[in-house]
C-alpha positions in Angstrom: -84.1 54.1 -58.2 -81.8 54.7 -55.3 -79.2 52.1 -54.2 -77.4 53.8 -51.4 -74.2 52.1 -50.3 -74.2 49.6 -53.2 -72.7 51.6 -56.0 -69.0 52.3 -56.4 -67.5 55.5 -55.2 -70.6 56.6 -53.4 -72.8 56.9 -56.5 -76.2 56.7 -55.0 -78.6 56.9 -57.9 -78.6 54.8 -61.1 -80.2 57.8 -62.9 -77.4 60.3 -62.0 -75.6 61.6 -65.1 -71.8 61.1 -65.1 -69.0 61.8 -67.5 -67.4 58.5 -68.5 -63.8 57.9 -69.4 -63.0 54.5 -71.0 -60.1 52.2 -69.9 -58.0 53.5 -72.7 -58.7 57.2 -71.9 -61.4 57.8 -74.5 -64.0 60.3 -73.4 -67.4 58.4 -73.8 -69.4 61.5 -72.9 -72.3 61.7 -70.4 -74.5 58.8 -69.5 -76.5 57.7 -66.6 -74.8 55.5 -64.0 -76.7 52.4 -65.0 -75.4 52.7 -68.6 -71.8 53.4 -67.3 -72.0 50.4 -65.1 -73.0 48.3 -68.1 -70.0 49.6 -70.1 -67.7 48.7 -67.3 -69.2 45.3 -66.8 -69.0 44.5 -70.5 -65.2 45.2 -70.2 -64.8 43.1 -67.1 -64.1 46.3 -65.1 -65.6 48.6 -62.5 -66.4 52.4 -62.3 -64.1 54.6 -60.3 -64.9 58.2 -59.4 -62.0 60.4 -60.4 -63.5 63.8 -60.0 -66.4 65.6 -58.4 -66.5 69.2 -59.2 -69.2 71.8 -60.0 -72.0 69.3 -60.1 -70.2 67.0 -62.5 -69.0 63.6 -61.5 -66.3 62.0 -63.7 -65.9 58.3 -63.6 -63.3 56.0 -65.3 -63.7 52.4 -66.3 -60.9 50.6 -64.4 -59.8 47.0 -64.5 -59.5 45.8 -60.9 -57.2 42.8 -60.4 -57.2 40.8 -57.2 -53.9 40.4 -55.4 -52.4 36.9 -55.6 -52.9 34.7 -52.5 -50.0 34.6 -50.1 
């Protein structure tokens, strides 16, 4: 299933394999984007692409806080 433009960091396919790093820096290993998004969602966070090299995409689960209103 392709969802161009709707996944964070330009991830275009829910079945792509990515290496996932948890919020605390723990290496969670490889999983498909859909699983990684579920992990992030369960933690109230989002995925952030930190590296794309040699066919491997590394993503990190990041807590995104909104700026306070002015």
